[in-house]
A tleap script that builds the chain and sets N, CA, C and O, in Angstrom:
source leaprc.protein.ff14SB
mol = sequence {
  NMET ILE ALA ILE LEU ALA LEU LEU SER GLY
  LEU THR ILE MET LEU ILE SER THR LEU THR
  LEU PRO LEU LEU PHE ASN LEU LEU LEU TYR
  GLY ILE ALA GLY GLY SER LEU VAL PRO LEU
  LEU ILE LEU THR LEU ILE GLU THR SER GLY
  VAL ASP SER GLU TYR MET GLY ALA ALA GLY
  GLY LEU PHE PHE CYS ILE SER GLU ILE GLY
  GLY PHE PHE GLY PRO PHE ILE VAL GLY TYR
  LEU VAL ASP LEU THR GLY SER PHE MET ALA
  GLY ALA PHE PHE LEU ALA LEU LEU ALA ALA
  VAL ILE ALA VAL LEU MET LEU PRO LEU LYS
  THR VAL ALA VAL ALA CPRO
}
set mol.1.N position { 102.488 98.513 90.126 }
set mol.1.CA position { 101.593 99.601 90.133 }
set mol.1.C position { 101.420 99.993 91.595 }
set mol.1.O position { 101.516 101.200 91.818 }
set mol.2.N position { 101.157 99.107 92.741 }
set mol.2.CA position { 101.008 99.891 94.047 }
set mol.2.C position { 102.297 100.846 94.459 }
set mol.2.O position { 102.188 101.773 95.262 }
set mol.3.N position { 103.414 100.524 93.861 }
set mol.3.CA position { 104.285 101.485 94.577 }
set mol.3.C position { 104.370 102.597 93.712 }
set mol.3.O position { 104.519 103.710 94.217 }
set mol.4.N position { 104.302 102.476 92.555 }
set mol.4.CA position { 103.527 103.884 91.626 }
set mol.4.C position { 102.488 104.821 92.276 }
set mol.4.O position { 102.649 106.040 92.236 }
set mol.5.N position { 101.408 104.244 92.884 }
set mol.5.CA position { 100.274 104.910 93.308 }
set mol.5.C position { 100.959 105.616 94.762 }
set mol.5.O position { 100.718 106.761 95.143 }
set mol.6.N position { 101.843 104.656 95.437 }
set mol.6.CA position { 102.450 105.122 96.535 }
set mol.6.C position { 103.256 106.241 96.565 }
set mol.6.O position { 103.189 107.029 97.508 }
set mol.7.N position { 103.961 106.389 95.699 }
set mol.7.CA position { 104.884 107.415 95.297 }
set mol.7.C position { 104.079 108.558 94.822 }
set mol.7.O position { 104.524 109.636 95.216 }
set mol.8.N position { 102.981 108.632 94.061 }
set mol.8.CA position { 102.268 109.476 93.380 }
set mol.8.C position { 101.269 109.986 94.721 }
set mol.8.O position { 100.999 111.185 94.787 }
set mol.9.N position { 100.817 109.189 95.614 }
set mol.9.CA position { 100.486 109.741 96.903 }
set mol.9.C position { 100.935 110.788 97.644 }
set mol.9.O position { 100.362 111.803 98.041 }
set mol.10.N position { 102.549 110.210 97.827 }
set mol.10.CA position { 103.463 110.824 98.616 }
set mol.10.C position { 103.809 112.363 97.816 }
set mol.10.O position { 104.022 113.344 98.528 }
set mol.11.N position { 103.843 112.476 96.455 }
set mol.11.CA position { 104.041 113.396 95.865 }
set mol.11.C position { 102.909 114.413 96.087 }
set mol.11.O position { 103.192 115.553 96.455 }
set mol.12.N position { 101.646 114.040 95.877 }
set mol.12.CA position { 100.487 114.829 95.954 }
set mol.12.C position { 100.252 115.540 97.357 }
set mol.12.O position { 99.748 116.654 97.505 }
set mol.13.N position { 100.727 114.659 98.401 }
set mol.13.CA position { 100.658 115.407 99.717 }
set mol.13.C position { 101.479 116.572 99.672 }
set mol.13.O position { 100.998 117.647 100.031 }
set mol.14.N position { 102.889 116.477 99.199 }
set mol.14.CA position { 103.734 117.454 99.207 }
set mol.14.C position { 103.313 118.636 98.173 }
set mol.14.O position { 103.622 119.794 98.456 }
set mol.15.N position { 102.684 118.377 97.106 }
set mol.15.CA position { 102.296 119.640 96.304 }
set mol.15.C position { 100.778 119.922 97.062 }
set mol.15.O position { 100.343 121.047 96.816 }
set mol.16.N position { 100.092 119.256 97.758 }
set mol.16.CA position { 99.000 120.234 98.560 }
set mol.16.C position { 99.787 120.884 99.657 }
set mol.16.O position { 99.380 121.968 100.076 }
set mol.17.N position { 100.864 120.351 100.171 }
set mol.17.CA position { 101.557 121.296 101.204 }
set mol.17.C position { 102.101 122.642 100.561 }
set mol.17.O position { 102.230 123.683 101.205 }
set mol.18.N position { 102.313 122.542 99.624 }
set mol.18.CA position { 103.364 123.731 98.806 }
set mol.18.C position { 102.536 124.445 97.800 }
set mol.18.O position { 103.014 125.378 97.155 }
set mol.19.N position { 101.384 124.065 97.649 }
set mol.19.CA position { 100.264 124.516 96.579 }
set mol.19.C position { 101.269 125.279 95.233 }
set mol.19.O position { 101.315 126.413 94.758 }
set mol.20.N position { 102.008 123.957 94.950 }
set mol.20.CA position { 102.838 124.244 93.572 }
set mol.20.C position { 101.519 124.241 92.251 }
set mol.20.O position { 101.489 125.011 91.291 }
set mol.21.N position { 100.734 123.384 92.497 }
set mol.21.CA position { 99.467 123.314 91.263 }
set mol.21.C position { 98.582 123.923 92.242 }
set mol.21.O position { 98.621 124.209 93.438 }
set mol.22.N position { 97.546 124.034 91.002 }
set mol.22.CA position { 96.034 124.010 91.885 }
set mol.22.C position { 95.507 123.261 92.831 }
set mol.22.O position { 95.814 122.078 92.686 }
set mol.23.N position { 94.928 123.445 93.619 }
set mol.23.CA position { 94.599 122.720 94.999 }
set mol.23.C position { 93.632 121.620 94.433 }
set mol.23.O position { 93.710 120.411 94.653 }
set mol.24.N position { 92.646 122.315 93.615 }
set mol.24.CA position { 91.490 121.028 93.348 }
set mol.24.C position { 92.204 120.050 92.567 }
set mol.24.O position { 91.987 118.896 92.937 }
set mol.25.N position { 93.189 120.209 91.352 }
set mol.25.CA position { 93.870 119.329 90.774 }
set mol.25.C position { 94.762 118.283 91.787 }
set mol.25.O position { 94.681 117.061 91.664 }
set mol.26.N position { 95.607 118.932 92.783 }
set mol.26.CA position { 96.310 118.199 93.696 }
set mol.26.C position { 95.204 117.205 94.498 }
set mol.26.O position { 95.473 116.004 94.524 }
set mol.27.N position { 94.100 117.623 95.082 }
set mol.27.CA position { 93.187 116.966 95.645 }
set mol.27.C position { 92.718 115.636 94.892 }
set mol.27.O position { 92.625 114.521 95.405 }
set mol.28.N position { 92.444 115.986 93.574 }
set mol.28.CA position { 91.940 114.930 92.817 }
set mol.28.C position { 92.956 113.843 92.522 }
set mol.28.O position { 92.575 112.673 92.510 }
set mol.29.N position { 94.366 114.184 92.256 }
set mol.29.CA position { 95.259 113.163 92.153 }
set mol.29.C position { 95.588 112.378 93.313 }
set mol.29.O position { 95.969 111.212 93.211 }
set mol.30.N position { 95.431 113.073 94.595 }
set mol.30.CA position { 95.740 112.330 95.784 }
set mol.30.C position { 94.355 111.326 95.879 }
set mol.30.O position { 94.485 110.118 96.074 }
set mol.31.N position { 93.110 111.925 95.728 }
set mol.31.CA position { 92.310 110.978 95.784 }
set mol.31.C position { 92.320 109.506 94.993 }
set mol.31.O position { 91.959 108.441 95.493 }
set mol.32.N position { 92.811 109.702 93.665 }
set mol.32.CA position { 92.893 108.706 92.882 }
set mol.32.C position { 94.193 107.829 93.342 }
set mol.32.O position { 94.104 106.602 93.299 }
set mol.33.N position { 95.020 108.256 93.643 }
set mol.33.CA position { 96.248 107.668 94.120 }
set mol.33.C position { 96.042 106.857 95.706 }
set mol.33.O position { 96.214 105.662 95.946 }
set mol.34.N position { 95.675 107.808 96.530 }
set mol.34.CA position { 95.412 107.391 97.975 }
set mol.34.C position { 94.271 106.595 98.261 }
set mol.34.O position { 94.203 105.734 99.139 }
set mol.35.N position { 93.313 106.959 97.408 }
set mol.35.CA position { 91.968 106.134 97.543 }
set mol.35.C position { 92.050 104.659 97.070 }
set mol.35.O position { 91.381 103.798 97.643 }
set mol.36.N position { 92.933 104.335 95.939 }
set mol.36.CA position { 93.002 103.046 95.109 }
set mol.36.C position { 94.024 102.267 96.040 }
set mol.36.O position { 94.077 101.039 95.969 }
set mol.37.N position { 94.855 102.991 96.931 }
set mol.37.CA position { 95.983 102.001 97.686 }
set mol.37.C position { 95.218 100.753 98.505 }
set mol.37.O position { 95.576 99.576 98.457 }
set mol.38.N position { 94.106 101.269 99.252 }
set mol.38.CA position { 93.737 99.924 100.268 }
set mol.38.C position { 93.164 99.106 99.463 }
set mol.38.O position { 93.659 97.981 99.528 }
set mol.39.N position { 92.235 99.224 98.656 }
set mol.39.CA position { 91.704 98.180 97.639 }
set mol.39.C position { 92.750 97.376 96.761 }
set mol.39.O position { 92.466 96.235 96.397 }
set mol.40.N position { 93.770 97.869 96.473 }
set mol.40.CA position { 94.728 97.072 95.746 }
set mol.40.C position { 95.539 96.449 96.824 }
set mol.40.O position { 96.045 95.378 96.486 }
set mol.41.N position { 95.760 96.793 97.877 }
set mol.41.CA position { 96.577 96.147 98.915 }
set mol.41.C position { 95.929 94.880 99.443 }
set mol.41.O position { 96.505 93.837 99.752 }
set mol.42.N position { 94.703 95.135 99.491 }
set mol.42.CA position { 93.535 94.017 99.735 }
set mol.42.C position { 93.570 93.173 98.951 }
set mol.42.O position { 93.830 92.018 99.290 }
set mol.43.N position { 93.320 93.512 97.695 }
set mol.43.CA position { 93.480 92.459 96.652 }
set mol.43.C position { 94.957 91.622 96.382 }
set mol.43.O position { 95.044 90.455 95.998 }
set mol.44.N position { 95.905 92.401 96.642 }
set mol.44.CA position { 97.079 91.599 96.752 }
set mol.44.C position { 97.241 90.581 97.969 }
set mol.44.O position { 97.812 89.496 97.851 }
set mol.45.N position { 96.703 91.028 99.090 }
set mol.45.CA position { 96.657 90.124 100.128 }
set mol.45.C position { 95.520 88.803 99.689 }
set mol.45.O position { 95.706 87.637 100.036 }
set mol.46.N position { 94.614 89.164 99.058 }
set mol.46.CA position { 93.756 87.846 98.670 }
set mol.46.C position { 94.699 87.135 97.545 }
set mol.46.O position { 94.825 85.936 97.792 }
set mol.47.N position { 95.268 87.478 96.588 }
set mol.47.CA position { 96.337 86.768 95.862 }
set mol.47.C position { 97.326 86.390 96.397 }
set mol.47.O position { 98.013 85.716 95.628 }
set mol.48.N position { 97.823 86.527 97.572 }
set mol.48.CA position { 99.129 85.889 98.016 }
set mol.48.C position { 98.851 84.597 98.515 }
set mol.48.O position { 98.033 84.305 99.387 }
set mol.49.N position { 99.800 83.656 97.720 }
set mol.49.CA position { 99.659 82.115 97.814 }
set mol.49.C position { 99.844 81.601 99.234 }
set mol.49.O position { 99.359 80.493 99.464 }
set mol.50.N position { 100.481 82.246 100.242 }
set mol.50.CA position { 100.400 82.199 101.597 }
set mol.50.C position { 99.267 81.931 102.316 }
set mol.50.O position { 99.149 81.021 103.137 }
set mol.51.N position { 98.424 82.742 101.998 }
set mol.51.CA position { 97.077 83.009 102.695 }
set mol.51.C position { 96.114 82.166 101.969 }
set mol.51.O position { 95.830 82.372 100.789 }
set mol.52.N position { 95.542 81.086 102.775 }
set mol.52.CA position { 94.524 80.362 102.376 }
set mol.52.C position { 93.186 80.995 102.317 }
set mol.52.O position { 93.086 82.000 103.020 }
set mol.53.N position { 92.272 80.695 101.737 }
set mol.53.CA position { 91.089 81.224 101.780 }
set mol.53.C position { 90.359 81.152 103.085 }
set mol.53.O position { 89.726 82.107 103.535 }
set mol.54.N position { 90.474 79.922 103.714 }
set mol.54.CA position { 89.978 79.923 105.116 }
set mol.54.C position { 90.192 80.753 106.255 }
set mol.54.O position { 89.497 80.785 107.270 }
set mol.55.N position { 91.514 81.620 105.926 }
set mol.55.CA position { 92.551 82.442 106.755 }
set mol.55.C position { 91.848 83.914 106.032 }
set mol.55.O position { 92.112 84.962 106.621 }
set mol.56.N position { 91.290 83.965 105.234 }
set mol.56.CA position { 91.092 85.431 104.700 }
set mol.56.C position { 90.760 86.461 105.457 }
set mol.56.O position { 91.325 87.545 105.603 }
set mol.57.N position { 89.730 86.004 105.956 }
set mol.57.CA position { 88.916 86.961 107.219 }
set mol.57.C position { 89.960 87.649 108.314 }
set mol.57.O position { 90.051 88.794 108.757 }
set mol.58.N position { 90.664 86.491 108.533 }
set mol.58.CA position { 91.820 86.831 109.714 }
set mol.58.C position { 92.890 87.868 109.050 }
set mol.58.O position { 93.347 88.821 109.683 }
set mol.59.N position { 93.223 87.581 107.746 }
set mol.59.CA position { 94.350 88.022 107.402 }
set mol.59.C position { 93.767 89.815 106.786 }
set mol.59.O position { 94.440 90.845 106.760 }
set mol.60.N position { 92.448 89.626 106.402 }
set mol.60.CA position { 91.945 91.058 106.256 }
set mol.60.C position { 91.997 91.885 107.701 }
set mol.60.O position { 92.442 93.023 107.849 }
set mol.61.N position { 91.519 91.157 108.568 }
set mol.61.CA position { 91.093 91.904 109.850 }
set mol.61.C position { 92.550 92.357 110.647 }
set mol.61.O position { 92.576 93.285 111.455 }
set mol.62.N position { 93.635 91.623 110.315 }
set mol.62.CA position { 94.986 91.933 110.892 }
set mol.62.C position { 95.370 93.083 110.001 }
set mol.62.O position { 95.897 94.109 110.432 }
set mol.63.N position { 95.061 92.846 108.643 }
set mol.63.CA position { 95.522 94.240 107.842 }
set mol.63.C position { 94.870 95.486 108.365 }
set mol.63.O position { 95.486 96.500 108.691 }
set mol.64.N position { 93.624 95.329 108.416 }
set mol.64.CA position { 92.610 96.605 108.938 }
set mol.64.C position { 93.215 97.139 110.558 }
set mol.64.O position { 93.210 98.323 110.897 }
set mol.65.N position { 93.627 96.202 111.281 }
set mol.65.CA position { 93.935 96.381 112.507 }
set mol.65.C position { 95.403 97.195 112.682 }
set mol.65.O position { 95.726 97.915 113.627 }
set mol.66.N position { 96.071 96.914 111.669 }
set mol.66.CA position { 97.465 97.538 111.481 }
set mol.66.C position { 97.145 98.940 110.784 }
set mol.66.O position { 97.693 99.963 111.194 }
set mol.67.N position { 96.337 98.955 109.830 }
set mol.67.CA position { 96.347 100.171 109.150 }
set mol.67.C position { 95.420 101.251 110.145 }
set mol.67.O position { 95.543 102.473 110.062 }
set mol.68.N position { 94.544 100.612 111.026 }
set mol.68.CA position { 94.176 101.762 111.842 }
set mol.68.C position { 94.816 102.200 112.844 }
set mol.68.O position { 94.488 103.273 113.352 }
set mol.69.N position { 95.716 101.561 113.262 }
set mol.69.CA position { 96.853 101.720 114.404 }
set mol.69.C position { 97.754 102.868 113.668 }
set mol.69.O position { 98.263 103.713 114.404 }
set mol.70.N position { 97.944 102.935 112.492 }
set mol.70.CA position { 98.267 104.022 111.973 }
set mol.70.C position { 97.441 105.367 111.379 }
set mol.70.O position { 97.979 106.350 110.869 }
set mol.71.N position { 96.320 105.206 111.532 }
set mol.71.CA position { 95.230 105.924 111.464 }
set mol.71.C position { 94.990 106.758 112.822 }
set mol.71.O position { 94.721 107.954 112.941 }
set mol.72.N position { 95.169 105.762 113.818 }
set mol.72.CA position { 95.069 106.756 115.051 }
set mol.72.C position { 96.382 107.430 115.538 }
set mol.72.O position { 96.365 108.521 116.107 }
set mol.73.N position { 97.587 106.693 115.274 }
set mol.73.CA position { 98.706 107.502 115.700 }
set mol.73.C position { 99.079 108.588 114.685 }
set mol.73.O position { 99.735 109.572 115.028 }
set mol.74.N position { 98.601 108.374 113.281 }
set mol.74.CA position { 99.190 109.471 112.398 }
set mol.74.C position { 99.061 111.123 112.740 }
set mol.74.O position { 100.001 111.899 112.569 }
set mol.75.N position { 97.645 111.554 113.287 }
set mol.75.CA position { 97.230 112.497 113.677 }
set mol.75.C position { 98.155 113.003 114.845 }
set mol.75.O position { 98.402 114.209 114.841 }
set mol.76.N position { 98.577 112.400 115.623 }
set mol.76.CA position { 99.331 112.611 117.095 }
set mol.76.C position { 100.551 112.717 116.476 }
set mol.76.O position { 101.147 113.708 116.899 }
set mol.77.N position { 101.168 112.105 115.649 }
set mol.77.CA position { 102.717 112.481 115.104 }
set mol.77.C position { 102.449 113.684 114.331 }
set mol.77.O position { 103.135 114.612 114.761 }
set mol.78.N position { 101.684 114.028 113.319 }
set mol.78.CA position { 101.624 115.141 112.395 }
set mol.78.C position { 101.546 116.503 113.443 }
set mol.78.O position { 102.170 117.552 113.290 }
set mol.79.N position { 100.578 116.165 114.569 }
set mol.79.CA position { 100.422 117.369 115.384 }
set mol.79.C position { 101.434 117.731 116.264 }
set mol.79.O position { 101.600 118.875 116.686 }
set mol.80.N position { 102.288 116.505 116.615 }
set mol.80.CA position { 103.458 116.629 117.315 }
set mol.80.C position { 104.490 117.593 116.609 }
set mol.80.O position { 105.022 118.532 117.199 }
set mol.81.N position { 104.748 117.228 115.125 }
set mol.81.CA position { 105.743 117.709 114.420 }
set mol.81.C position { 105.329 119.296 114.262 }
set mol.81.O position { 106.165 120.184 114.429 }
set mol.82.N position { 104.114 119.533 113.963 }
set mol.82.CA position { 103.739 120.995 113.828 }
set mol.82.C position { 104.000 121.674 115.170 }
set mol.82.O position { 104.569 122.763 115.091 }
set mol.83.N position { 103.702 121.249 116.330 }
set mol.83.CA position { 104.046 121.974 117.553 }
set mol.83.C position { 105.464 122.083 117.643 }
set mol.83.O position { 105.868 123.112 118.183 }
set mol.84.N position { 106.449 121.136 117.178 }
set mol.84.CA position { 107.839 121.079 117.343 }
set mol.84.C position { 108.249 122.079 116.261 }
set mol.84.O position { 109.207 122.813 116.504 }
set mol.85.N position { 107.700 122.163 115.247 }
set mol.85.CA position { 108.205 123.046 114.458 }
set mol.85.C position { 107.468 124.273 113.739 }
set mol.85.O position { 107.979 124.953 112.849 }
set mol.86.N position { 106.254 124.435 114.239 }
set mol.86.CA position { 105.467 125.493 113.749 }
set mol.86.C position { 104.781 125.439 112.399 }
set mol.86.O position { 104.017 126.359 112.107 }
set mol.87.N position { 104.954 124.597 111.679 }
set mol.87.CA position { 104.750 124.316 110.403 }
set mol.87.C position { 104.314 123.022 110.116 }
set mol.87.O position { 104.722 122.036 110.729 }
set mol.88.N position { 103.297 122.977 108.980 }
set mol.88.CA position { 102.510 121.703 108.581 }
set mol.88.C position { 103.593 121.042 107.638 }
set mol.88.O position { 103.556 119.814 107.550 }
set mol.89.N position { 104.430 121.642 107.016 }
set mol.89.CA position { 105.537 121.112 106.194 }
set mol.89.C position { 106.160 119.837 106.837 }
set mol.89.O position { 106.288 118.813 106.166 }
set mol.90.N position { 106.497 119.895 107.973 }
set mol.90.CA position { 107.194 118.784 108.549 }
set mol.90.C position { 106.275 117.589 108.789 }
set mol.90.O position { 106.790 116.471 108.798 }
set mol.91.N position { 105.031 117.715 108.974 }
set mol.91.CA position { 103.802 116.650 108.861 }
set mol.91.C position { 103.854 116.038 107.670 }
set mol.91.O position { 103.734 114.821 107.531 }
set mol.92.N position { 104.058 116.954 106.637 }
set mol.92.CA position { 103.687 116.488 105.052 }
set mol.92.C position { 104.918 115.778 104.607 }
set mol.92.O position { 104.811 114.808 103.856 }
set mol.93.N position { 106.218 116.246 105.070 }
set mol.93.CA position { 107.572 115.541 104.899 }
set mol.93.C position { 107.276 114.228 105.329 }
set mol.93.O position { 107.601 113.306 104.581 }
set mol.94.N position { 106.611 113.932 106.604 }
set mol.94.CA position { 106.707 112.757 107.275 }
set mol.94.C position { 105.505 111.876 106.485 }
set mol.94.O position { 105.849 110.698 106.395 }
set mol.95.N position { 104.524 112.075 106.044 }
set mol.95.CA position { 103.493 111.625 105.471 }
set mol.95.C position { 104.073 110.950 103.973 }
set mol.95.O position { 103.826 109.822 103.544 }
set mol.96.N position { 104.956 112.064 103.305 }
set mol.96.CA position { 105.758 111.652 102.113 }
set mol.96.C position { 106.534 110.496 101.909 }
set mol.96.O position { 106.613 109.610 101.057 }
set mol.97.N position { 107.242 110.881 103.281 }
set mol.97.CA position { 108.500 109.746 103.799 }
set mol.97.C position { 107.533 108.456 104.029 }
set mol.97.O position { 107.921 107.473 103.397 }
set mol.98.N position { 106.651 108.304 104.608 }
set mol.98.CA position { 105.976 106.872 104.826 }
set mol.98.C position { 105.472 106.358 103.476 }
set mol.98.O position { 105.575 105.147 103.281 }
set mol.99.N position { 104.891 107.197 102.430 }
set mol.99.CA position { 104.293 106.783 100.944 }
set mol.99.C position { 105.544 106.218 100.253 }
set mol.99.O position { 105.389 105.260 99.495 }
set mol.100.N position { 106.822 106.749 100.456 }
set mol.100.CA position { 108.037 106.213 99.970 }
set mol.100.C position { 108.446 104.827 100.298 }
set mol.100.O position { 108.831 103.933 99.544 }
set mol.101.N position { 108.248 104.839 101.844 }
set mol.101.CA position { 108.727 103.651 102.359 }
set mol.101.C position { 107.659 102.376 102.001 }
set mol.101.O position { 108.017 101.213 101.819 }
set mol.102.N position { 106.444 102.813 101.952 }
set mol.102.CA position { 105.295 101.872 101.239 }
set mol.102.C position { 105.936 101.415 100.002 }
set mol.102.O position { 106.032 100.200 99.832 }
set mol.103.N position { 106.495 102.410 98.908 }
set mol.103.CA position { 106.644 102.098 97.763 }
set mol.103.C position { 107.787 101.316 97.411 }
set mol.103.O position { 107.875 100.603 96.411 }
set mol.104.N position { 108.818 101.522 98.450 }
set mol.104.CA position { 110.084 100.355 98.305 }
set mol.104.C position { 109.503 99.110 98.825 }
set mol.104.O position { 109.802 98.081 98.219 }
set mol.105.N position { 108.809 99.035 99.733 }
set mol.105.CA position { 108.275 97.671 100.365 }
set mol.105.C position { 107.340 97.102 99.482 }
set mol.105.O position { 107.172 95.913 99.756 }
set mol.106.N position { 106.590 97.531 98.422 }
set mol.106.CA position { 105.758 96.958 97.297 }
set mol.106.C position { 106.712 96.724 96.381 }
set mol.106.O position { 106.282 95.985 95.495 }
set mol.107.N position { 108.021 97.104 96.203 }
set mol.107.CA position { 108.679 96.757 95.064 }
set mol.107.C position { 109.157 95.203 94.769 }
set mol.107.O position { 109.462 94.792 93.649 }
set mol.108.N position { 109.166 94.493 95.859 }
set mol.108.CA position { 109.695 93.026 95.604 }
set mol.108.C position { 108.303 92.253 95.375 }
set mol.108.O position { 108.418 91.073 95.044 }
set mol.109.N position { 107.149 92.709 95.495 }
set mol.109.CA position { 105.901 91.837 95.185 }
set mol.109.C position { 105.845 91.517 93.746 }
set mol.109.O position { 106.104 92.517 93.077 }
set mol.110.N position { 105.615 90.550 93.095 }
set mol.110.CA position { 105.464 90.101 92.081 }
set mol.110.C position { 103.845 90.310 91.461 }
set mol.110.O position { 102.844 90.038 92.123 }
set mol.111.N position { 103.827 90.741 90.335 }
set mol.111.CA position { 102.724 90.862 89.565 }
set mol.111.C position { 101.843 89.530 89.257 }
set mol.111.O position { 102.279 88.569 88.622 }
set mol.112.N position { 100.551 89.620 89.798 }
set mol.112.CA position { 99.748 88.319 90.026 }
set mol.112.C position { 98.738 88.424 88.675 }
set mol.112.O position { 97.960 89.377 88.708 }
set mol.113.N position { 98.686 87.774 87.798 }
set mol.113.CA position { 97.601 87.760 86.708 }
set mol.113.C position { 96.309 86.967 87.361 }
set mol.113.O position { 96.343 85.842 87.861 }
set mol.114.N position { 95.106 87.874 87.226 }
set mol.114.CA position { 93.993 87.228 87.574 }
set mol.114.C position { 93.114 87.156 86.532 }
set mol.114.O position { 92.865 88.101 85.784 }
set mol.115.N position { 92.528 85.822 86.443 }
set mol.115.CA position { 91.637 85.281 85.377 }
set mol.115.C position { 90.268 86.074 85.778 }
set mol.115.O position { 89.826 86.330 86.897 }
set mol.116.N position { 89.736 86.383 84.453 }
set mol.116.CA position { 88.564 87.192 84.632 }
set mol.116.C position { 87.537 86.290 85.113 }
set mol.116.O position { 86.408 86.714 85.357 }
savepdb mol mol.pdb
quit
């Protein structure tokens, strides 16, 4: 499921950049796909057998630390690519490529059934 959402997120970034479909529809799809990735990744981290409950705070902090590094350097990389090429398409391709990498990295994860 996470891999599918990551691919959908990358696809919607490309659709927003090319304006193939109406912008509002693309933004709605991106909000669903991109907005649900972080909570699902946190839940996957919680359900990982190698992370005991006593270390969950440290694991969550490490997760957000790494994601915020990407949140800090992402605009710089996209801006550099825009300066280099003169177009936002290179930045959109970069973000879509990152989404594809996330999708590939999520494929080996096993689905965990959570009791209600």
